[in-house]
PADO-549076 format. One line per field, with one value per atom (N, C-alpha, C): atom name; x, y, z. Coordinates in nm, 3 decimals. Atoms other than C-alpha are relative to their C-alpha. Example, Ala and Ser with C-alpha at 12.3 -4.5 7.8 and 13.67 -1.06 7.14 Angstrom:
<sites>
atom = [N / CA / C / N / CA / C]
u = [0.089 / 1.230 / 0.090 / -0.082 / 1.367 / -0.077]
v = [-0.119 / -0.450 / 0.120 / -0.119 / -0.106 / 0.109]
w = [0.000 / 0.780 / 0.000 / -0.006 / 0.714 / 0.073]
</sites>
This chain:
<sites>
atom = [N / CA / C / N / CA / C / N / CA / C / N / CA / C / N / CA / C / N / CA / C / N / CA / C / N / CA / C / N / CA / C / N / CA / C / N / CA / C / N / CA / C / N / CA / C / N / CA / C / N / CA / C / N / CA / C / N / CA / C / N / CA / C / N / CA / C / N / CA / C / N / CA / C / N / CA / C / N / CA / C / N / CA / C / N / CA / C / N / CA / C / N / CA / C / N / CA / C / N / CA / C / N / CA / C / N / CA / C / N / CA / C / N / CA / C / N / CA / C / N / CA / C / N / CA / C / N / CA / C / N / CA / C / N / CA / C / N / CA / C / N / CA / C / N / CA / C / N / CA / C / N / CA / C / N / CA / C / N / CA / C / N / CA / C / N / CA / C / N / CA / C / N / CA / C / N / CA / C / N / CA / C / N / CA / C / N / CA / C / N / CA / C / N / CA / C / N / CA / C / N / CA / C / N / CA / C / N / CA / C / N / CA / C / N / CA / C / N / CA / C / N / CA / C / N / CA / C / N / CA / C / N / CA / C / N / CA / C / N / CA / C / N / CA / C / N / CA / C / N / CA / C / N / CA / C / N / CA / C / N / CA / C / N / CA / C / N / CA / C / N / CA / C / N / CA / C / N / CA / C / N / CA / C / N / CA / C / N / CA / C / N / CA / C / N / CA / C / N / CA / C / N / CA / C / N / CA / C / N / CA / C / N / CA / C / N / CA / C / N / CA / C / N / CA / C / N / CA / C / N / CA / C / N / CA / C / N / CA / C / N / CA / C / N / CA / C / N / CA / C / N / CA / C / N / CA / C / N / CA / C / N / CA / C / N / CA / C / N / CA / C / N / CA / C / N / CA / C / N / CA / C / N / CA / C / N / CA / C / N / CA / C / N / CA / C / N / CA / C / N / CA / C / N / CA / C / N / CA / C / N / CA / C / N / CA / C / N / CA / C / N / CA / C / N / CA / C / N / CA / C / N / CA / C / N / CA / C / N / CA / C / N / CA / C / N / CA / C / N / CA / C / N / CA / C / N / CA / C / N / CA / C / N / CA / C / N / CA / C / N / CA / C / N / CA / C / N / CA / C / N / CA / C / N / CA / C / N / CA / C / N / CA / C / N / CA / C / N / CA / C / N / CA / C / N / CA / C / N / CA / C / N / CA / C / N / CA / C / N / CA / C / N / CA / C / N / CA / C / N / CA / C / N / CA / C / N / CA / C / N / CA / C / N / CA / C / N / CA / C / N / CA / C / N / CA / C / N / CA / C / N / CA / C / N / CA / C / N / CA / C / N / CA / C / N / CA / C / N / CA / C / N / CA / C / N / CA / C / N / CA / C / N / CA / C / N / CA / C / N / CA / C / N / CA / C / N / CA / C / N / CA / C / N / CA / C]
u = [0.082 / 0.000 / 0.087 / -0.090 / 0.285 / 0.072 / -0.068 / 0.464 / -0.093 / 0.099 / 0.146 / -0.018 / 0.014 / 0.107 / 0.121 / -0.121 / 0.470 / 0.007 / 0.000 / 0.430 / -0.094 / 0.097 / 0.121 / 0.053 / -0.057 / 0.291 / 0.113 / -0.109 / 0.597 / -0.053 / 0.060 / 0.379 / -0.058 / 0.057 / 0.196 / 0.109 / -0.111 / 0.523 / 0.067 / -0.060 / 0.670 / -0.090 / 0.094 / 0.355 / 0.004 / -0.005 / 0.367 / 0.126 / -0.126 / 0.733 / -0.002 / 0.008 / 0.671 / -0.093 / 0.096 / 0.370 / 0.061 / -0.061 / 0.558 / 0.113 / -0.109 / 0.854 / -0.054 / 0.062 / 0.623 / -0.045 / 0.048 / 0.490 / 0.114 / -0.110 / 0.829 / 0.043 / -0.047 / 0.913 / -0.103 / 0.104 / 0.586 / 0.018 / -0.010 / 0.596 / -0.139 / 0.131 / 0.299 / -0.017 / 0.010 / 0.376 / -0.054 / 0.043 / 0.281 / 0.111 / -0.111 / 0.616 / 0.083 / -0.080 / 0.806 / 0.133 / -0.127 / 1.139 / 0.100 / -0.106 / 1.471 / 0.056 / -0.049 / 1.519 / -0.029 / 0.015 / 1.560 / -0.044 / 0.028 / 1.519 / -0.078 / 0.075 / 1.290 / 0.008 / -0.005 / 1.326 / -0.127 / 0.121 / 1.000 / 0.022 / -0.020 / 1.067 / -0.136 / 0.124 / 0.811 / -0.076 / 0.090 / 0.514 / -0.054 / 0.041 / 0.437 / -0.142 / 0.136 / 0.086 / 0.005 / -0.003 / 0.068 / -0.142 / 0.139 / -0.309 / -0.047 / 0.056 / -0.513 / -0.100 / 0.107 / -0.797 / 0.037 / -0.036 / -0.618 / 0.039 / -0.041 / -0.565 / 0.151 / -0.142 / -0.230 / 0.088 / -0.081 / -0.112 / -0.015 / 0.027 / -0.219 / 0.129 / -0.125 / 0.136 / 0.068 / -0.064 / 0.277 / -0.081 / 0.088 / -0.024 / 0.017 / -0.015 / 0.009 / 0.134 / -0.133 / 0.383 / 0.008 / -0.007 / 0.350 / -0.083 / 0.086 / 0.063 / 0.055 / -0.061 / 0.243 / 0.113 / -0.107 / 0.544 / -0.060 / 0.066 / 0.313 / -0.053 / 0.057 / 0.145 / 0.109 / -0.109 / 0.477 / 0.056 / -0.051 / 0.593 / -0.095 / 0.098 / 0.270 / -0.020 / 0.030 / 0.247 / 0.123 / -0.123 / 0.609 / 0.101 / -0.107 / 0.928 / 0.105 / -0.094 / 1.095 / 0.019 / -0.034 / 1.269 / 0.006 / 0.001 / 1.199 / 0.123 / -0.123 / 1.521 / -0.009 / 0.008 / 1.575 / 0.075 / -0.076 / 1.828 / 0.067 / -0.070 / 2.005 / -0.076 / 0.079 / 1.719 / 0.019 / -0.008 / 1.736 / -0.119 / 0.118 / 1.386 / -0.024 / 0.021 / 1.302 / -0.126 / 0.121 / 0.974 / -0.019 / 0.030 / 0.879 / -0.103 / 0.100 / 0.613 / -0.071 / 0.077 / 0.353 / -0.148 / 0.145 / -0.016 / -0.042 / 0.026 / -0.140 / -0.146 / 0.141 / -0.518 / -0.076 / 0.095 / -0.770 / -0.120 / 0.110 / -1.093 / -0.135 / 0.137 / -1.453 / -0.088 / 0.074 / -1.688 / -0.145 / 0.139 / -2.068 / -0.025 / 0.036 / -2.201 / -0.145 / 0.135 / -2.534 / -0.107 / 0.101 / -2.768 / -0.141 / 0.142 / -3.133 / -0.079 / 0.076 / -3.410 / -0.053 / 0.047 / -3.515 / -0.152 / 0.146 / -3.870 / -0.058 / 0.052 / -3.901 / 0.021 / -0.029 / -3.753 / 0.076 / -0.069 / -3.598 / 0.149 / -0.142 / -3.269 / 0.054 / -0.062 / -3.024 / -0.018 / 0.013 / -3.028 / 0.110 / -0.101 / -2.856 / 0.054 / -0.058 / -2.629 / -0.039 / 0.037 / -2.743 / 0.124 / -0.125 / -2.387 / 0.116 / -0.123 / -2.051 / 0.115 / -0.115 / -1.717 / 0.126 / -0.133 / -1.386 / 0.100 / -0.103 / -1.092 / 0.136 / -0.138 / -0.732 / 0.092 / -0.098 / -0.440 / 0.140 / -0.140 / -0.074 / 0.088 / -0.100 / 0.218 / 0.124 / -0.111 / 0.500 / 0.113 / -0.121 / 0.855 / 0.055 / -0.046 / 0.993 / 0.131 / -0.130 / 1.350 / 0.025 / -0.038 / 1.440 / 0.146 / -0.143 / 1.820 / 0.043 / -0.034 / 1.818 / -0.054 / 0.064 / 1.583 / -0.045 / 0.034 / 1.596 / -0.117 / 0.113 / 1.335 / -0.132 / 0.122 / 1.077 / -0.019 / 0.008 / 1.149 / -0.115 / 0.093 / 0.883 / 0.011 / -0.008 / 0.862 / -0.134 / 0.122 / 0.559 / -0.125 / 0.121 / 0.305 / -0.105 / 0.109 / -0.031 / -0.088 / 0.091 / -0.237 / -0.116 / 0.115 / -0.589 / -0.117 / 0.121 / -0.906 / -0.099 / 0.103 / -1.234 / -0.103 / 0.113 / -1.529 / -0.112 / 0.117 / -1.881 / -0.072 / 0.081 / -2.101 / -0.122 / 0.120 / -2.453 / 0.027 / -0.025 / -2.447 / -0.064 / 0.069 / -2.686 / 0.087 / -0.089 / -2.413 / 0.105 / -0.106 / -2.169 / 0.134 / -0.127 / -1.828 / 0.091 / -0.088 / -1.646 / -0.033 / 0.039 / -1.844 / 0.041 / -0.038 / -1.741 / 0.143 / -0.131 / -1.401 / 0.102 / -0.102 / -1.184 / -0.021 / 0.029 / -1.359 / 0.023 / -0.023 / -1.351 / 0.149 / -0.145 / -0.980 / 0.062 / -0.055 / -0.903 / -0.029 / 0.041 / -1.097 / 0.079 / -0.070 / -0.938 / 0.149 / -0.144 / -0.583 / 0.034 / -0.025 / -0.610 / 0.009 / -0.005 / -0.685 / 0.127 / -0.123 / -0.395 / 0.122 / -0.111 / -0.159 / 0.005 / 0.006 / -0.274 / 0.052 / -0.044 / -0.221 / 0.151 / -0.145 / 0.128 / 0.075 / -0.064 / 0.221 / 0.002 / 0.008 / 0.100 / 0.088 / -0.081 / 0.286 / 0.150 / -0.141 / 0.612 / 0.049 / -0.062 / 0.700 / -0.083 / 0.080 / 0.407 / 0.009 / -0.017 / 0.480 / -0.127 / 0.127 / 0.114 / -0.023]
v = [-0.119 / 0.000 / 0.126 / -0.115 / 0.236 / 0.021 / -0.010 / 0.159 / 0.057 / -0.050 / 0.229 / 0.152 / -0.142 / 0.566 / 0.079 / -0.067 / 0.659 / 0.007 / 0.000 / 0.562 / 0.108 / -0.101 / 0.781 / 0.140 / -0.129 / 1.066 / 0.039 / -0.026 / 1.037 / 0.043 / -0.038 / 1.050 / 0.140 / -0.133 / 1.358 / 0.106 / -0.093 / 1.529 / 0.021 / -0.010 / 1.453 / 0.082 / -0.076 / 1.585 / 0.148 / -0.139 / 1.904 / 0.069 / -0.059 / 1.964 / 0.028 / -0.019 / 1.918 / 0.117 / -0.108 / 2.151 / 0.135 / -0.125 / 2.420 / 0.043 / -0.034 / 2.402 / 0.070 / -0.065 / 2.495 / 0.141 / -0.132 / 2.795 / 0.098 / -0.088 / 2.933 / 0.088 / -0.078 / 3.050 / 0.100 / -0.092 / 3.240 / 0.137 / -0.137 / 3.617 / 0.054 / -0.053 / 3.760 / 0.145 / -0.138 / 4.106 / 0.009 / -0.004 / 4.012 / 0.045 / -0.048 / 4.143 / -0.118 / 0.106 / 3.917 / 0.059 / -0.061 / 4.096 / -0.022 / 0.010 / 4.064 / 0.137 / -0.136 / 4.440 / 0.042 / -0.052 / 4.621 / 0.146 / -0.144 / 4.983 / 0.038 / -0.051 / 5.180 / 0.152 / -0.145 / 5.530 / 0.040 / -0.051 / 5.712 / 0.148 / -0.140 / 6.031 / 0.069 / -0.077 / 6.310 / -0.027 / 0.009 / 6.252 / 0.141 / -0.136 / 6.579 / 0.003 / -0.018 / 6.702 / 0.077 / -0.061 / 6.771 / 0.009 / -0.012 / 6.827 / 0.143 / -0.135 / 7.140 / 0.011 / -0.007 / 7.053 / -0.052 / 0.060 / 6.863 / 0.103 / -0.091 / 7.028 / 0.021 / -0.036 / 7.201 / -0.095 / 0.087 / 6.965 / -0.148 / 0.139 / 6.645 / -0.081 / 0.072 / 6.549 / -0.036 / 0.025 / 6.583 / -0.098 / 0.093 / 6.407 / -0.141 / 0.131 / 6.121 / -0.064 / 0.052 / 6.081 / -0.046 / 0.035 / 6.082 / -0.123 / 0.117 / 5.834 / -0.126 / 0.117 / 5.605 / -0.053 / 0.042 / 5.597 / -0.073 / 0.063 / 5.517 / -0.138 / 0.128 / 5.239 / -0.107 / 0.096 / 5.070 / -0.035 / 0.026 / 5.105 / -0.090 / 0.077 / 4.959 / -0.141 / 0.128 / 4.671 / -0.079 / 0.074 / 4.561 / 0.028 / -0.025 / 4.548 / 0.096 / -0.092 / 4.800 / 0.126 / -0.126 / 5.102 / 0.106 / -0.108 / 5.424 / 0.088 / -0.081 / 5.612 / 0.113 / -0.114 / 5.950 / -0.019 / 0.023 / 5.820 / -0.136 / 0.128 / 5.509 / -0.120 / 0.115 / 5.274 / -0.116 / 0.118 / 4.918 / -0.004 / -0.018 / 4.985 / 0.150 / -0.143 / 5.323 / 0.020 / -0.032 / 5.471 / 0.151 / -0.142 / 5.811 / 0.012 / -0.014 / 5.954 / 0.134 / -0.122 / 6.213 / -0.033 / 0.011 / 6.256 / 0.067 / -0.048 / 6.293 / 0.034 / -0.027 / 6.304 / 0.021 / -0.029 / 6.456 / 0.057 / -0.040 / 6.465 / -0.024 / 0.011 / 6.527 / -0.007 / 0.026 / 6.382 / -0.037 / 0.041 / 6.368 / -0.135 / 0.130 / 6.016 / -0.030 / 0.049 / 5.832 / 0.109 / -0.105 / 6.088 / -0.048 / 0.027 / 6.107 / 0.099 / -0.091 / 6.262 / 0.118 / -0.123 / 6.616 / 0.001 / -0.005 / 6.676 / 0.119 / -0.121 / 7.022 / 0.001 / 0.002 / 6.952 / 0.124 / -0.123 / 7.301 / -0.006 / 0.011 / 7.201 / -0.130 / 0.124 / 6.938 / -0.109 / 0.109 / 6.599 / 0.009 / -0.007 / 6.632 / -0.139 / 0.128 / 6.360 / -0.028 / 0.035 / 6.173 / -0.038 / 0.034 / 6.069 / 0.077 / -0.063 / 6.237 / -0.087 / 0.088 / 6.055 / 0.083 / -0.055 / 6.162 / -0.109 / 0.094 / 5.989 / 0.060 / -0.042 / 6.010 / -0.104 / 0.090 / 5.863 / 0.045 / -0.023 / 5.832 / -0.078 / 0.069 / 5.750 / -0.019 / 0.031 / 5.575 / -0.071 / 0.070 / 5.455 / -0.072 / 0.082 / 5.174 / -0.068 / 0.065 / 5.046 / -0.093 / 0.101 / 4.726 / -0.034 / 0.020 / 4.723 / -0.144 / 0.139 / 4.363 / -0.095 / 0.081 / 4.220 / 0.092 / -0.095 / 4.445 / -0.044 / 0.045 / 4.229 / 0.054 / -0.055 / 4.384 / 0.148 / -0.143 / 4.739 / 0.029 / -0.048 / 4.935 / 0.151 / -0.143 / 5.277 / 0.045 / -0.063 / 5.500 / -0.090 / 0.080 / 5.251 / 0.090 / -0.084 / 5.418 / -0.079 / 0.055 / 5.344 / 0.098 / -0.088 / 5.481 / -0.065 / 0.049 / 5.451 / 0.116 / -0.104 / 5.638 / -0.032 / 0.016 / 5.690 / 0.091 / -0.075 / 5.807 / 0.059 / -0.061 / 6.039 / 0.066 / -0.062 / 6.182 / 0.144 / -0.135 / 6.495 / 0.107 / -0.098 / 6.665 / 0.039 / -0.032 / 6.653 / 0.102 / -0.097 / 6.939 / -0.074 / 0.071 / 6.812 / 0.027 / -0.034 / 6.998 / -0.080 / 0.075 / 6.802 / -0.147 / 0.141 / 6.462 / -0.019 / 0.006 / 6.546 / -0.078 / 0.065 / 6.432 / -0.151 / 0.144 / 6.095 / -0.070 / 0.059 / 6.031 / -0.017 / 0.007 / 6.112 / -0.112 / 0.103 / 5.888 / -0.140 / 0.130 / 5.596 / -0.034 / 0.021 / 5.638 / -0.023 / 0.012 / 5.687 / -0.130 / 0.127 / 5.385 / -0.115 / 0.104 / 5.165 / 0.012 / -0.019 / 5.317 / -0.047 / 0.049 / 5.247 / -0.152 / 0.147 / 4.884 / -0.049 / 0.041 / 4.857 / 0.018 / -0.023 / 5.010 / -0.102 / 0.099 / 4.784 / -0.137 / 0.131 / 4.476 / -0.009 / 0.001 / 4.576 / 0.009 / -0.016 / 4.645 / -0.115 / 0.101 / 4.434 / -0.125 / 0.122 / 4.191 / -0.087 / 0.072 / 4.090 / -0.071 / 0.059 / 4.030 / 0.039]
w = [0.000 / 0.000 / 0.000 / -0.008 / 0.089 / -0.133 / 0.130 / -0.241 / -0.106 / 0.095 / -0.436 / 0.020 / -0.033 / -0.258 / -0.050 / 0.045 / -0.331 / -0.153 / 0.146 / -0.698 / -0.054 / 0.043 / -0.737 / 0.030 / -0.038 / -0.550 / -0.095 / 0.094 / -0.776 / -0.137 / 0.128 / -1.088 / 0.006 / -0.015 / -0.960 / 0.006 / -0.010 / -0.873 / -0.136 / 0.133 / -1.217 / -0.093 / 0.082 / -1.386 / 0.035 / -0.044 / -1.177 / -0.048 / 0.045 / -1.265 / -0.150 / 0.145 / -1.638 / -0.031 / 0.022 / -1.621 / 0.037 / -0.042 / -1.429 / -0.093 / 0.092 / -1.665 / -0.123 / 0.115 / -1.952 / 0.031 / -0.040 / -1.756 / 0.024 / -0.037 / -1.659 / -0.117 / 0.114 / -2.012 / -0.050 / 0.046 / -2.053 / 0.062 / -0.048 / -2.024 / 0.028 / -0.035 / -1.839 / -0.044 / 0.045 / -1.976 / -0.141 / 0.138 / -2.330 / -0.094 / 0.082 / -2.452 / -0.048 / 0.059 / -2.688 / -0.047 / 0.035 / -2.679 / 0.113 / -0.100 / -2.501 / 0.037 / -0.025 / -2.500 / 0.144 / -0.136 / -2.170 / -0.001 / 0.004 / -2.284 / -0.126 / 0.113 / -2.509 / -0.001 / 0.021 / -2.648 / -0.074 / 0.064 / -2.726 / -0.027 / 0.038 / -2.918 / -0.011 / 0.007 / -2.933 / -0.129 / 0.114 / -3.161 / -0.024 / 0.031 / -3.336 / -0.054 / 0.047 / -3.399 / -0.132 / 0.132 / -3.772 / -0.056 / 0.042 / -3.784 / 0.016 / -0.011 / -3.832 / 0.114 / -0.098 / -3.596 / 0.139 / -0.128 / -3.319 / 0.105 / -0.107 / -2.981 / -0.002 / 0.005 / -2.947 / 0.081 / -0.086 / -2.672 / -0.035 / 0.035 / -2.852 / -0.018 / 0.021 / -2.954 / 0.131 / -0.130 / -2.602 / 0.083 / -0.073 / -2.448 / -0.053 / 0.062 / -2.697 / 0.040 / -0.032 / -2.633 / 0.145 / -0.143 / -2.253 / 0.032 / -0.028 / -2.250 / -0.066 / 0.063 / -2.495 / 0.087 / -0.092 / -2.261 / 0.119 / -0.115 / -1.970 / -0.037 / 0.043 / -2.169 / -0.007 / 0.010 / -2.245 / 0.139 / -0.135 / -1.883 / 0.078 / -0.074 / -1.746 / -0.055 / 0.063 / -1.991 / -0.043 / 0.029 / -2.020 / 0.110 / -0.097 / -1.820 / -0.057 / 0.063 / -2.051 / 0.083 / -0.065 / -1.906 / -0.110 / 0.099 / -2.097 / 0.021 / -0.007 / -2.177 / -0.101 / 0.091 / -2.344 / -0.133 / 0.124 / -2.602 / 0.003 / 0.018 / -2.735 / 0.056 / -0.043 / -2.650 / -0.095 / 0.086 / -2.779 / -0.096 / 0.084 / -2.913 / -0.011 / 0.022 / -3.064 / -0.082 / 0.076 / -3.179 / -0.003 / 0.017 / -3.313 / -0.110 / 0.104 / -3.534 / 0.002 / 0.019 / -3.623 / 0.007 / 0.003 / -3.556 / -0.131 / 0.135 / -3.913 / -0.028 / 0.026 / -3.883 / 0.131 / -0.107 / -3.645 / -0.072 / 0.087 / -3.840 / 0.065 / -0.048 / -3.742 / -0.125 / 0.122 / -4.004 / 0.032 / -0.020 / -4.018 / -0.069 / 0.059 / -4.078 / 0.036 / -0.029 / -4.064 / -0.018 / 0.022 / -4.227 / 0.035 / -0.025 / -4.125 / -0.083 / 0.086 / -4.332 / 0.080 / -0.061 / -4.256 / 0.002 / -0.009 / -4.140 / -0.073 / 0.064 / -4.296 / -0.150 / 0.142 / -4.635 / -0.047 / 0.038 / -4.636 / 0.030 / -0.033 / -4.482 / -0.055 / 0.045 / -4.593 / 0.105 / -0.094 / -4.431 / 0.106 / -0.106 / -4.094 / 0.031 / -0.040 / -3.966 / 0.144 / -0.137 / -3.658 / 0.080 / -0.067 / -3.580 / -0.062 / 0.047 / -3.607 / 0.045 / -0.027 / -3.615 / 0.019 / -0.021 / -3.467 / -0.036 / 0.042 / -3.637 / 0.029 / -0.026 / -3.521 / -0.063 / 0.062 / -3.717 / 0.037 / -0.038 / -3.623 / -0.096 / 0.083 / -3.852 / 0.086 / -0.091 / -3.667 / -0.072 / 0.043 / -3.730 / 0.122 / -0.110 / -3.516 / -0.037 / 0.020 / -3.481 / 0.117 / -0.099 / -3.297 / -0.028 / 0.025 / -3.269 / 0.024 / -0.027 / -3.143 / -0.108 / 0.104 / -3.409 / -0.114 / 0.106 / -3.719 / -0.090 / 0.083 / -3.897 / 0.052 / -0.058 / -3.661 / -0.031 / 0.031 / -3.784 / -0.097 / 0.102 / -3.969 / -0.012 / 0.029 / -4.128 / -0.058 / 0.050 / -4.189 / 0.011 / -0.022 / -4.050 / 0.063 / -0.049 / -3.991 / 0.095 / -0.099 / -3.682 / 0.012 / 0.002 / -3.692 / 0.073 / -0.065 / -3.491 / 0.007 / -0.003 / -3.457 / 0.108 / -0.091 / -3.224 / -0.048 / 0.043 / -3.303 / 0.121 / -0.105 / -3.101 / -0.065 / 0.057 / -3.148 / -0.042 / 0.053 / -3.361 / 0.086 / -0.084 / -3.120 / 0.120 / -0.112 / -2.852 / -0.041 / 0.022 / -2.822 / 0.001 / 0.011 / -2.937 / 0.120 / -0.113 / -2.657 / 0.126 / -0.119 / -2.397 / -0.007 / 0.015 / -2.538 / -0.051 / 0.064 / -2.688 / 0.082 / -0.083 / -2.396 / 0.008 / -0.008 / -2.359 / -0.133 / 0.133 / -2.734 / -0.028 / 0.022 / -2.756 / 0.083 / -0.089 / -2.459 / -0.055 / 0.055 / -2.614 / -0.127 / 0.128 / -2.958 / 0.024 / -0.024 / -2.830 / 0.072 / -0.069 / -2.598 / -0.100 / 0.101 / -2.899 / -0.086 / 0.078 / -3.093 / 0.080 / -0.084 / -2.798 / -0.005 / 0.006 / -2.798 / -0.133 / 0.135 / -3.174 / -0.017 / 0.010 / -3.151 / 0.084 / -0.088 / -2.858 / -0.068 / 0.065 / -3.045 / -0.124 / 0.122 / -3.363 / 0.029 / -0.032 / -3.182 / 0.087 / -0.087 / -2.881 / 0.022 / -0.017 / -2.871 / -0.125 / 0.126 / -3.234 / -0.046 / 0.047 / -3.326 / -0.142]
</sites>
């Protein structure tokens, strides 16, 4: 009986060790890079309609996103990973027209769309095959046209930029 117990215990222990060995190599950060440092240069706002501080806000939040979701250390220069770019689009577009009840005015839009696009360049000094140049990351959010844009602008920008950060992260160090 004791030998049977020891045999079962040995099998369970061996199974546990094999299972744990497979887990040890997994990165819980989602980052698939051996780099230790990342340089995030200023993203410039090259749009007519975007807020004046959009470039600085984007750059600072992108740095925060990488720090929170990876073990990378953000450095001002000579990073093993380097990213820079330009905000190229900040557009407010009417969509989803509805018919006018008076017939005297044009068809108003029931929804309006805010679209933000960023063009980025990425250099991976450890794995040059991961480099890219002039890749565009874009996302949009819709809001009711009856709403004042100024009242929803901050929330829309936050939602759109969060998706762009995710897309940039996945295209750079997550290798998706």
